[in-house]
N, C-alpha and C positions, 0 to 999 in steps of 0.2 A: 732755561733758555727764554729770553724775552721775545715778545711778539715782533713779527716783521711789519706790523701795521701800527707802529707807535714810535714816538720820539723818546729817547732814553735820558733820564736824569741820573747822573752818577756822582757819588761823593767818595773822596779818599782823603787821608790825613794830609794836611797842608804843612809839610815839613821840608827838610832839605832834599829828600828823595823826590818830592813833587816839583822841584824847581825845573822850569822849562818843559813841564809835562805836556801842555797843550801843543806846543810846537813839535815836540817829539811824536806825539800821537798823530798829529796832522800829517807829518812826513810818512809815518808807517801806513796810515790808512790810505793815503794817496798812492802809495806804491803797491799795496797788497790787495786792495779791494776798492770798489766804488763806494762812495758815500755822499750824501746830500749836504750835510752840514756838521760842523763841530764848533762849539763855543765854550768859553770858560765863564763862570759866574761866581759871585761871592755868596757863600753861605753865611748868613748873619751870625754874630756871636751871641746866640741866645743864652738865657740862663738855664743851666742844665737841670737844676732841681735835684731831687733825691732819686736813688735807683728805683724805688718802688713807683714813684710818679712817672719815670721814664718807661718802665715796663707796662704800667697801666695805659699810658698813651700809645705805646706800641701795639697794644691789643685793641684800643678804641679807634685809632686813626684809620686802619684799613677799612672798617665799616663806613666811616665818614667819607673815605676816598671813593668807595663804590657809590654812595648816595650823591656825592658831588658830581661824579662823572655822569650819572644818570640824569641829573638836572641839566647839565650842559647838553647832553645828547637830546633831551626833550626839546630844548630851545632850538637846536639845529633842526630837529624834525618839524617844529612849528614853522620855521623859516622856509624849509623845503615845501611844506604844504601851501604856504601863502604865495610862494613864487612858482607854484606848479612844477616843482622838481626841475627847474631850469638851472643847470650848473653855472652858466654864464652870469645869471642874476644872483645866484646864491653867493658866489665868490665876492660880490660887491658888498655883501652884508656880513659875511663871516670875518669880522675885523676886530682887533683889539687895539684900542686907542688909534684907530684909523690905519693900523698895520695888519698885514696878514699874519696868520698863526706862526709860520716859520720865522718871519721877521721879528715878531714879538719875542720869540724864544731865543733866537740865534744872534740877535743884534743888540747886545748889551742889556740883557735882563737884569733887573735890580729889584730887591725887596722894597715894598712900599712902606717905608719907615713912618711916614706921616699917618698912615691908616692903621698900621699894626706895629705898635711900639715894641721893639725887641727888649726893652727893659722890663716888660711884663713877663709873667711866668708863661711857660709853654702852654699850660692848660688854659690860661686866660686868652692867649692868642688863638688857640684852636676854637675856644668857645666863641670868640668874636667872628672868626671865619664862618662858623656854623650859623651864627645869628644872621650875618649878612646874607648868606646863601638862602637861608630859610625865608627871609624877607623877599628876596628876588623870586623865589619859587612861588610864594603865596601871591605876589603881584601878578606873575605870569598866569597862574591858575585862574585867578579872578577875571583877568582880561580875556583869557582864552575862552572861559566858560560863557562870558557875556557875548563874545563874538560868535561862538558856536550856536547860541540860542537864536541870535538874529539871523545868522546864515541859514539855520534850519527853517526859520519862518519864511525867509525869502525863497528857499528851495521849494517849500510847499506851495507858495503862491505861484512860482514859476512853473511848477509841475502841472498846475491846473491849466496852463496854456499849452502844455505839451500833449503828445498822444494824438490819436485819431479822433474823429468826430463822435465816436461812440462813448468816449470817456472824458475828453478835455472840457474845460469850461467854455460855455457858449456866450458869456456875457459880452465879450469883445467882438463877436461875430454877428450879432443880431442888433436890430434897431427897433424903435417904437413902431415903425411902419410895418414891421413883419407880424404884428399881433392885432387881434380884435381888441379894442379898448372899451371898457365900461359897459360890457354887455351882461345882462342878467342870465342869459341862456346859452350864449356861444363862447367858445374859447379856442385859442390857437394852440395846437400841440406841435412839438418838434420831434421828428423821427429820423434817426440815423439809419440809412438803408445801405447795405453792402453794395458796392458798385456792380457786382454781378447780378444783383436782384432789382436793379432800378426799373427794368422793364416790367417785372412782376408787380412792383409797387404801383406803377402807373395804371396797370390793369386791375389791381385788387383793392387799392386804398379806399375807394368809395363803398366797398362791401365789407370792410373790417368791422363796421358797426352799423346799427340800424339807422343812425341819424348823423351821417357824415355829409357836410355841405358839398354838393357836386362841384367838380372842377376847382376845388379850393386848394389843391396841392400846388406848392410853389417851391422851387429849388432856391435855397438860401446860400449854401456853401458846399464845397466838395474838397476832398483830399484823395490820396492814393487808394484809400481803403473804403471810404464811405461817402455818400451824398447826404446832405442834411436837408430835409423837406419840412415845410410848415403846412399844416392842414387844419381846417376849421371843423369842429364837431360840436354837438350839443353837450353841455356840461354833464347832463344826467346819464349820458352814454360813455363817459370817460373810461370806466372800468371795462366795459364791453369792448371798446376800441383797443384798450391796452392788451386784452386777452387775444384779440385778433392779430395784433402786432407780434406777440410772442409766438403764436402758432406759425407765423410766416417768416420768422427770423428777422423781423424788423425791430429796431431798438428804440423804444419810446423814451426820450430823455426827460428826466424830472426837472423841469425848468419853468420858472414863473418870471416873466419879464418885470423888472423894476428899475426905473432910471436911477433911483437912489442907490440900489445895490450895485449897479454897473459903475457909478461914480465912486462908491465906497471901495470896490475891488481895485479900481485904478489907483486911487489914493493910497490904499494899503500897499500895493506893489511899489509905487513910487517911493513911499516913505521907507519901506523895508530895503529897497535898493540903495537909497541915499545913505541910510544908517549903516548898512553893511559896508559900503565903500569907506565911510568915515572910520568905522571900527577896524577895518582892514588896515588902513593907514596907521592908526594908533597902535595896533598890535604889531605891525611890521616894525615901527619905530622902537617900541618897547622890546621886542625880541632882539633886535640888533643891539640895543644898549645892554640888555641883560645877558646876551651871549658874551659880550666883551667883559662885563663885570664878573660873571660866573666863571669864565675861563681863567681870569686872573686869580680868583679865589681858589680855584682848583689847583693851579700851579703853586700858589703860596702854601696850600696844605701839603702838597707833595714835597716842598722844600723843608717844611717842618718835619715831615716824616723821614726825609733823608737825614736830617740832623739827629733826630732821636735814635734812629737805627745806627748811625755812625758812632754816637756815644756808647751805645750798648756793644757795638762791634769792636771799636778801637780804644775806648776809654778816654781819659783826659790826657793832655789838654784838649778842650773842645774846639779845635781849629781845623776846619775842613775845607777842601777845595771842591767846587762844583763844576761838573762838565755836562754839556748838553750835546747829544749826538743824535742826528737824524740819519739812520742807516738806509742804504738802498735795499728794498725788499728782496731783490734777486740775490744779494750776497750777505744777508743778515747773519747767517751762521758763521761765515768767514770773518766778518767784522767782529762778532762776539768772541770767537776763538782768539783773534788777535788781542782783544782787550784782556782776556783771561791770561794769556801768556805774558803780556806786558805788566800786569799787576800781580804776578806771582810773588814779588818781593813783599807784598802785604800779608802773605799767608801766615807768618809767625804772629802777626798782630791782630788777625781777624777773628780770634776766639773760635775758629772752626773746631779745633780739637776739644775745647771745653764743652761745646754743645753736643759732641757726639761721643765723647769719651766715657769712662766709667763714672758712676755717680759718687762712689765713696762716701765720705762723711757728709757731703752736701746733698745727699739723695733727696731728703725731704724738701729742701728749698728748690731744687731743680724740678721736682715733681709738680710744685705749685705753678711753675711757668713752662711746663713741658710743651705746650702748644707753640711757644716761641722757639724753644730749642729744636723743635722738629721742622722748622721752616727751612726750605732750601735757600741757601745763600752762597754768594761768591766772595772772593777776597776783596772785592769792592762792593759798595752799596749801590743798588740800581733799582729805580722805580720808573714806571712807564707813563707817558702821556699819550693815550690812545688817539689815533687819527679819526676823531669823531666827525670831522668836517669833510672827509673825503669819501 
């Protein structure tokens, strides 16, 4: 039973019995169940190759299918992250050739012959698809890693400006006038005092060390939790004053004023912010482009998989009709049962009995490909395009 969170790609032999199939299915689906979309598409006349090559592809492509789907999903996750999980913005970027996913699949999907020549072998086509997706994935990883590094640096710089006065950077809160300058003996210390202890500070700060300049305490800044005071002490009593602060739950900030350092921090923050915005724009543009390209590659791989399984299922001639169905999740089972009933005429041709029957004299050959024989399948070939973008 296929998922109710996917669009179904179906293949059946394109012979006399398939004539008028799309119209007939549309009529039945409309009468018996809700469905979102139905379209017919052409499965290209690929070169079939040998039976062994088809079976090898049938074993390899499912692994590539999983990897391709994961790459598309990662690109969507990147877009979600860049757009702060805003569905309205996301839908503007989840496009294939400027069309929504449903429109791309249901309004005249065609094989890209110019990019993937059907005169090549199936293995060559699959290798080309893998090469293209690997290139996309590598480009995304490099750009994403670069962006994350810059974003991380910006976050660290911004974090310095967050938090209360006991932990945040003080460079943007103080000025040169708040400090004793060019003194051999005196220095200005900054102390974060809990708001509830400000009265204690005013009473005690002159006694926290033996050489504190009287009446030198000055309020510089306040927040909801702390008040930041500047106080002047003799340098040689620094440690003694620090110990007095600890004993009274006052927090002595380790800060030395430097105009150069203040300017440097401001420039670093501005540069990181500008670079992050530039890389965000580049990554968004690349993610949008790569989603379009990777989704097209994924669908092309699934069409190859449809063809390979159809040849193994129905044999030659390799002429198959493709259908794309987007079911309503609420009636997925009903829709699928309708398809099973409609395609019962394919049962004699679907090799179902040969995969589950006695092994007889071909037992050794069947054993070699038992993993294929054990797969669940229906009288029609069906693979799913998961609703990654929803």
